[in-house]
N, C-alpha and C positions, 0 to 999 in steps of 0.2 A: 504494500500500500504506500501511496505517496504521502509524505508529510505536508503540512501546511505551507512550509517554505518552498518546497518543490512545486506545489500546485500554483502558488503565486507566480513563481518564475515562469512556469509553463503558460499561464494565462497572459502574462506580460509579453512573452514572445509571440503568442497567437495574436494579441491585440496589435503589436507592431507589424506583423505580417499583413494583417487586414488593412492597416493604415497605408503601408507601402503599396499594396495592391490597388487600393482606391486612388492613390496619387498617380499611379502609372497607367491607369485605364484611359483609353482614348474617349473623349466625350463624343457622343453620337447626336446626330441631328434628328433621329427618328424617335417616335413615341414608344417607349418601352413599357408603358402601363398596360395592364391586362384589362380586357373588356369583361362583361358579365359572364361570358362563357369560358373565361380563362385563357383566351387567345391574346397574344400581344397585339397592340394597336397596329403595329407595322404590318402584321400578317393580314389584319382586317382591311387596312387602307391600301395595301399593295404598292405597286410602282408609282412614284410620284416625285414632284419637286417639293422641297421642304424649306420653309422660311421660318426660323425660330430665333430665340434670343442668342443662339450659337452662330447664326448666320444662315446663308443659303446653301442648299445641298441637293444633289440628285440622288435618288434612291431607286434601286431595282430589287424586286422581290421575285424569287424563283421557288418552285416547288417540285418535288419528286416523290414518288411512292417509295416507302422504305423497304418493303419486301424482306425485312430482317437483315439487310446488308447496309448498315448505317454509313460506313465510310465511302463506299462506292456511290451510294445514293446521295450522300452529302455533296460529293463532287458534282453530281448531276444537278442538284439544286443550286450549287454555286455557279455553275455554268449558265443555267437559266436566269439566275439573278443578274449576272453580268450582261447577258443578252438583253434583258429588260432595261438595264441601265444604259446600255449602248443605244437602244431605241430612243430613250428619253434625251440623252445628250445629243444624238443626231437631230432630233426634232428641234432642240434648242438652237443648234448651229444653223439648221435650215431657216429658222425664223429670223435669226440675226442676219443671215445672208440675204434673205428677201428684203428685210428692212434696209440693209446697207445698199442693195441695188436700187431700191425705191428712193433712197435719199438723194440720188444723183451724184454722189461722191465716188461711186464705184468705177464708173467709166474712165475718168482721168487716171485712176490708179491701176488700171489694167485688169480690173476684176469684172468679168463678164458673166452673163447668165449661163452660158454653156460650160464655163469653167467652174462655176459655183457648185454644181452637182458633184464633180470630181473632188473639189476641195472639201466638201462636207464629209465625204468618206475618209479622205486623208486626215482631216482634223479629228474625226471620231477615233480613228486608229491611233492617233497620238495620245488621246485622253484615256481611253478605256484600260490600257495595261496598268494604269496607276490607281484604278479602283480597288477598294478593299472589301472583303467579306467581313461584315461586322458581327454577325450573330446568326445562330441557327435556332430553330424551334421545332420540336417534334409533336405532331398531333397524333397521339396514340389511338384515338378513336377511329381516325380515317387512315392510319398507317402512312402518313405523309410527313416529309421533312421540308421545312421552309428555310431559305437563306435570304439574307439582305445584304446587298452590295451598296457601297456608298462612295461618292467622290464629291468633295465640296466645291462650290462655285469658284472661290478664289484660286483653287488649284487648277481648275479647268482654264481660267483666264491666264494664269501664269504659264501653263504648259503651251497653250496656243500662242501666247505673246512671245515666248522664247524660241519658238520653232522657226527655222528658216524656210520651211515649206508653206507657211501661211502668208498670204498677201499682206504687206505692211498697212495698206489702207483698211483692210478688214480688221487687223489687230487694233488699230486706232479706234475704229467704230465699236468694236467689242468692248474696249476699255471704257469708252464714253457712254455707251448705250446698252451694254449687256445686262446690267442689273434691271433696267426697265423691261427688257424682253423677258428675263427670268420671272419677274413679278407678274407679268401678263400671262405667261404660261402657268404659273403657280395658281393664279385665280381661276383658271379653266378646269382645275381638278376639283 
């Protein structure tokens, strides 16, 4: 049996580990609260843009049947979450591109409509490898595993702004008007 001194020491170590773990965890932009059925809000809400006190973020939610093989099916859910995230980021870049073309500033900088479609794919390919899988949740009733992928808005802007593949005029437009486009897309969800 442990004596009181050993118990106190053990509890102190556990408390320190909990404090260290809470300090090192990455803050997330998605709602982690559970709904009345016990599902996390991010599972219920699905793929979306998020604007919270932490800032703006793109979120992709993927799902796969568990079939008793957690690790392989977690990988499938991760892949689907990143595919959903890719669609969300691609949509954002398409809207920024359309707005940039409509502004009249695109033509002088060499950004034309026929090039814009190719640029959207290239820009999305720059962003998505930097997305992170933030969390998993297993629905034991339906034998499904959910994954959420996230990339925050400032990181998207930074990646695109630092890439030599992105049109300089588009970069400038993204930096000046991207937040308004993000907010417009977020309101549509």
